N, C-alpha and C positions, 0 to 999 in steps of 0.2 A: 270593583267592589263585586262582584260579579263570580269574579274567578278567585276571589278574594275567600268570597262565602263558599263556593265547590271545594277549593279544596281543603277547608276545614271540614267542611261535609264530610268527605273523602278519609280524613285525619278519623273522624269518629269512627264512619265507620270500620277502617281495619283495626281502631280499637274494638270495636263488636267482633270485628271478626276472627280477632288472634282470641280471644276469652273466650269464644267460641267454639275454637279451634284446639285452645289448651285443654280447658274444658270437658268440653258437653261432645267430645268426639269419641264414637265408640273407638272407633280406628288407634285416634292417640292412646285410649285405655288400655287396649291389648297389648301397644306398640310397648306402651312402658312396662306393665306386666310381664314383656317379654324378656325386658333389661334385665326389669328388676331377680329374675328368674337364672339372667343370663350370669348375674352380676354374683348372683349366694351361691352358682352353683362352680363359678370363677375359682371362689374365698373357699369353699369347700374343697374342691380341686388341691388349691394350695396348700392348704392347713393338711391337709390329710397326707400331703406331697412331704410335708417340711417336720409332718410325726413321725413318717415312717423313715424319713433322712434321720434323724434323731433318735430313733431304735437301732437301725443298724449303726451310727454312730458309735452307741452307748454297747452294742454286741461286736461292734469292733473293737472299743477301750476295755472292753471285758475279758476279749481274748487275749488282746496286748498284753493286759495284765496278766494275768495267771501265765501265759510264755514268759514274763520275765521274773517271776516268781521262779517257776521253773527253773531256768536259767541260772535264776539268782542262790536258787538253791542247790541246783549240779556243783555251781562253781564253789561256792560256801565246803561242801562236803570234800569237793576235790581240794580246797585251799589246805580243811580240814587236814585230811590223808597225807597233806606234804608236808604238813608243822609235821606232825606224828613222826612224819617218815627223819621229818631231819629232826626232829625232836632224840632220835632214837641214835641217832650216826652221831649226834652231840655228845648223846651217855655214852656213847662208845668210844669219841673221842677223848671225852673228860676222861673215863676210865682207866684208857689206854694209855693219857698223859701222868694221871695219878701212879698210877703202874712206872709209868718208867722216870717218874721225879721219884719214887721210892728206891726203884731199883741206884735211881744218881745218888742219892743221901746215902744209900747205905753203899753204894761204892762212890768212895771219896775221892777215888782214882780218879774219876775223869772227871774232866774238866772243867770252872767254874763261868767256864766260855756257854759249855751247850745248855749248861742248866739254867743261866737268863735265857738262851737262844725258847729254851723251853718255855720260860718263863714269860717271855711275849707272847708264843704262840697261843699259849693259856689265856693270857688280858683279850688278845683280838678274836678268841672263841667265845672267849665271856663278851667280848660287847657284840659279837654280832649275837649269840642267843638273846640279850637284853631288844637289840631294837626286832627281833624278828618279835619276839612278844611281845614288844611295842607296836609292832601292825598288825599281829593279832587282832590285838585290841581293838584295835582303830577298825578293823576289819570286821569283826561282832560288834560295836556301836555301828557301824551303817547300816550292814546287815539288818539290824533291829529294828532301825531308823524307820529303812526301803520297804521292812516289813510291816510295820504298822502307816505306814501314808498307804501304803497299798492296799490295807485292807478298809482303811477307811476311804478312801476311792472307792472300792468293791458294794461298800455300804452307802455312797451316796449315789455310785450309776442304777444300786439293784432299785433306790428308791423312786428317783429321776425315769428309769423304765417301767417301774411301778406305775406313775402317773401317767408317760405317755399309753399304754395297755388302757390306763382308764379314759383321757382322751382322746386313742380309738373308737370305744364305746360312743363316748358321747357325739362321736362325730357321728358316726354309723344312724345313733340314732336321732338327730338334730339332720339327716340328711334326709331319711324318713318323713320327719316332721316337716319341713317345706315338702320336699314332694307331696306332701297332703294338702299342705295349703296350696300348693302353686294350681293344683288339678281343680280343688274348690272353689276357689275364685275365679279361673278359667270359666268352668260350666255358670257361675254368677257375673261373668262377663260375658257370655255366649246369648243370657235373655236379656242384658238389657237391653231400652227401649233405645232406637236411630233419634229420637229429635232429635237430638245436637245436631248432628250429623242435618236433619230434612233444615233444620233452623241455619245451619252454616253455610246451605247451599241457597235459601231465598237472601239470607244478607249476601254472596255472591253475586245474586243475580242485580240487587240494587246498585250493589257495585258497579257494576256493569255497564246500568243508566246514565248515572251520577257522571264514573268514567268518561263514555262516552260523549256526552255533551263537552266536558269538562278538556278533554282532551280535545274533540274539533276545534270551540274556540279557540284555546290554546293555540293549536298551529294554525287556525284563522290569523290571529295578529301578530302572529314572528314571523307568518311570508308579510301582514302588510306592514310590519317594522324594517322588513330585510327589505323589500321593495323601498321603502323610507331609503334607506340605505344609497340604497341604485338610485333613486330623484334628488338624491343629495349629492351624491357621482355626479350627476351630469350636470346638475347646477353651478360645484365647486369649476368644475370644468369650465364652464361660459361665462363664468364670472374670471377666472385666467383667461380665457380670449379675451374677455375686456379692458379688462388691463391692460393685456399687451397690446391691442389694440387701437389704446387713446392715444397715441402717438403717431395713427393713419388718420382717424376720425375726429380731433381734435377732443375729445372731449372731456370738457372737464371734471367730471365727476370720480378721476384714479382715488380720494382718498374713500368717498362711498362706496367702494367695487370691492377694494381695498379691507374695509370693514367690515364688509357682507361675505368676505373670505373667507375671514378669520371667526367670522360668529358660526357660519352652516359649518368649518371644520371643526367648532367644539362640541356643535351641537352632531355631527356625524359622530363622535364620541359619546357623548353618554347614549347619545339609539346603541352604538356597537357593546356601550356596556351591558342595557338593556337586554339587548339580545342575546347574551352568552349567560349572561343570572335565568332566562326564558327557556336557554337549552337545556341547562342543569338539572332546572326546577320538572319541565319535561323529559329528561333523559329517568329521572330519582323515578317519578310519576310513574314513565312507564314500568321502569324492572320492579315495581311495588302488586305492578297488575300484573305480571306477565305469571305468578305461578299461581293465583284465579286465572284466569284465562286456561290456564292449562287442568284445572281443575273443575268448572264445569262442561269443558269439553269433552274429560271425561267420567265427569257422571251422563254425558248424552244429551249435552244440550248444545244447538246448531245453532250459530252467531257468527256471525263476521267481526273481522277482529277491529277494534275502535282505532287501529295502526294504520290498519289495512284502507278503513277511509279514509283519514284525515288523509293520507297516502296522494287519496283517487282524487280529491278534493283540490289538495295541495295542485297537487297534475293537470286540472282542467284549470283553474286556478290561471297558472302560469300559459297554460298553451291558448287563453283568449288574450292577455298580454301579449305576449309574445304575438300573438297575429295584427295586436293593432300598434304593439312596438314598431314590427315589420311595414306597415304600412304611413305609419309617420317618417320612420326612416328612407323610405324610397322618396314620400315627397319633397322632404328636404333636399334627398339628394337631386328630383330633377327641379329642385328652386337656385339650389346652394351650388351646383357642381357643375352639371351636363350643363345650366343654360351659362354660368358663367364662363363655363370652359369655350360654348359655341360663340359669347360676342366678345371672344380674346382672339380666339381665333381668327377673325372679324376684323380686331382691330389692329392687325397683324398684317394678313395682308394686304388693309387698305396703308399702313404703312411703309410697306415694301415698296406697293404699287408706284407710293409719292415720291419715296424717296428712288426712285426707278427714272421717271418721266420726270423733275425735275418739280412737277407743278405743289403746292404747299394746300391749293384749297381740295387738295381731295381730303384730307383730313377734313375731321367733323371739325364744326366751329364749336364752339360751349357758347353761342347766342340759343336761347330758345325758338329760334325761328327756324333755323337747322339750316344749312348749308350755303355758300354763294354760288353760282353758277360757276362755271368755269372762262376764262376768258380764253377770246377766236388763237390769240397765240399759243392760250396754252394746250388749247385744241390743234394746233395744229405742225405742235412739237410731235405729238406722239400721232403715227399713220392712224394707230389701230384709234379712235373711237374707247376713252377708258367707262368704263359699268359705272353705274350712278353709284352713288356711295347708300352700303343698306343704311334704315334708320333705324336712331337709336330707340334699344327697349324700351319701355318702356320702366321706371324701377317697383323695386319686385319690395312692397314693407317691409318692414324686418321683423322677423318673429320672436319671442317671446324670450328671452337672454340671451340675445343676441344681435351683435351690430354689424347692419347692413353693410354692406364695401359697396 
């Protein structure tokens, strides 16, 4: 419940800080003003560039149209001259043909075939004349249509050029207005109060205290849950050892051990899920705090980072736990490994001696009163007197979670 309340408090503080930094910060006001000025300047430059490009394109179009008109006029004059020359030649040909026909009609002695040929020549000349006249008329119509279209386009381009020049003047006037407005707002913002920045700094200091308490408790709880997982792992290993060792000890609680193993594995899975969720929560909260930590350092406020404090605390806790665990591990090794190894060596030595001498009484008796004395025959069978068998050590009580062997 305490962690949840601290998380809610941190959320409220972050909302207040966001409002203060977004709305009451003098630096944020100056940044927004500078960004607006850059945006307006970029728009002005873009509009001016577009207008200049439009003026350049209009001038190029006008020059192209005027050049085309001059070329068309020159071409039309040339074609008109050609037509006049052709007309003169055709007239001369027709006159010469008429004279020739007159001559032929006067001179009936010329053959009818020559007259017919001359008539065919005349008809061809007349056809060519009609075609050239039609072609010339079409050229005149096309020329007049092109001239009308060019004149209309010139009028439109002149109007567009006039509008572009007017737009240039408007942009220049608006640029002066924007510069004056920026200068006025900058002067006003420079004299603005820095109370918003001071409030934000105080709120960040408050956030530092709340976050330090939250992060220390969060890391402590996370550490304990991680150690809880390690303890569950140890208990699971002990339970698995008990299950495997039941056939050696004739333990009737095999089903109980298996049920405990299942419950402990389910509990471990649940604790691991909580650990993962806590890691994500701690990571997110630390990322939210780091920008405010840098802002406090930039403002000259000296303090040790809560992340470092939590890390030092966890390191000290782990050192204490490691020392305690090493002590218990050494004690378990002395009781369960070293002692058992010494007893096993003694049993093996006695067994070898009994097999070598053939005296079975050298082996430890299972009676609580101890082993009997060797018989005289057994004593004389070995030239060297056998050393007395070592006394059986007292059984060690089993530790919690382990089965004594």
